[in-house]
N, C-alpha and C positions, 0 to 999 in steps of 0.2 A: 702935667703937660710934658710933652717930650722936646728937649732943648735940641734945635736943629744945626747947631755951633758942632762943626767936626771934631771929635774927641781927638785929643793929644796925648796918647798914652806913652809914659815915660817907664819901661818894664824895671828900669834899676831902681826907681824910687818905691815900687810897690812889693817886690821881691823881699821875703822876709821869712825863712825857713822855721824861727825860731815860734810863729804864732801856734798855739793850741788851736786844733779844729776840732767843732762840733761834729761828734758821730753817731751814726744810727744804724741799729741793728737790721741786718738783712736777711739773715738765715742763721739757723743753728743745726750743727751734726753731732750727735752724740753729748750735747751739753756745752760743746764749745759755740759759742758765739762769734760769728763772722759780721764785721760793721763795714761802714764806707762813710765818706765826708758827708755830713747833712747837706751840704752845698757844694757842687762842682762849677767849676769856672766855666762861662759861656763857650770857653775854647773847647772844652771836650765834647760839648754838641755838635760845635761845628765839626771838629775831627771826626767826629761819628757820621755826620751826614756826608762829609768827603770821601770817608771809607765806604759807604754805602754808594755813592756815585760811582767810583772808582774800583771797587773790589767785591761788592756785593753785599748783601745781608748778613750771611754768615759770619763773612770777617769782620764787619763793623761790629757786629754784636759781641763776637769774641775780644776784639780790641777793647770796646767799651767796657766789658764786665772788667778785663784784666785792668784798665787803667783806674776804675772805680774800686773795686775790690782788692785789689792786687793778686800777685800769681800765687801765693799760698791759700787764699780762698778759691780762685779757680781750680788750682790742683785739688783742693779738698772736694770739691762740686764734681770734678770728672773722675774722681777714685770711688763717689758714694753710687753704686750700683742700684743703690734702694730708691734713689731720689725719683720723683716721677714728671711728667710731662707737665701736669700742673703746678707742680711745685717750683720746677724749673722757668715755666711762663711768669709766675710772680715773682720770682726773684729778678727776671729779665725786666719786668714791666717796673719794679721799684726803681731800679738803677736808671732807666728809661725815664722815667718820669721826673728823676731830679736832674739828669743829664741835659734833658731837653726843655728846662726852665719851669717845671712847677714851683710855684712860689713857696709851697709850704708841704713838705711830703706828706701824703695821705690825705690832703684836704682838697687836691686839685688848685687849678690856676683861675677858673672862673670868678667873678666877683657876685656877691650877692646881688640880686634884681638884675642883673644881665644874662641874656639867653642868646 
């Protein structure tokens, strides 16, 4: 059950840059694997939605890819003329699924028995 008490978020208590983050592989080019965090902050999804509203889909997706993958991975994609539309769509779908809150990457967020 969801607690309806307003959250009181203290960002200074939660920020800790020394925590190790689980990562998942998103794509590979010529044997080099590119990864992203297995979980993103809900704020990343909200930034995507805000950018979508304010600046359009292409901008929002580009910003999200850079935030999730890092500029080095985005540059690698941009320089890979061999990438297909389907491969790029798969990469974007993986990032979007995690950014917008799929509970377990690759498994979806729908619970058993619910439709």
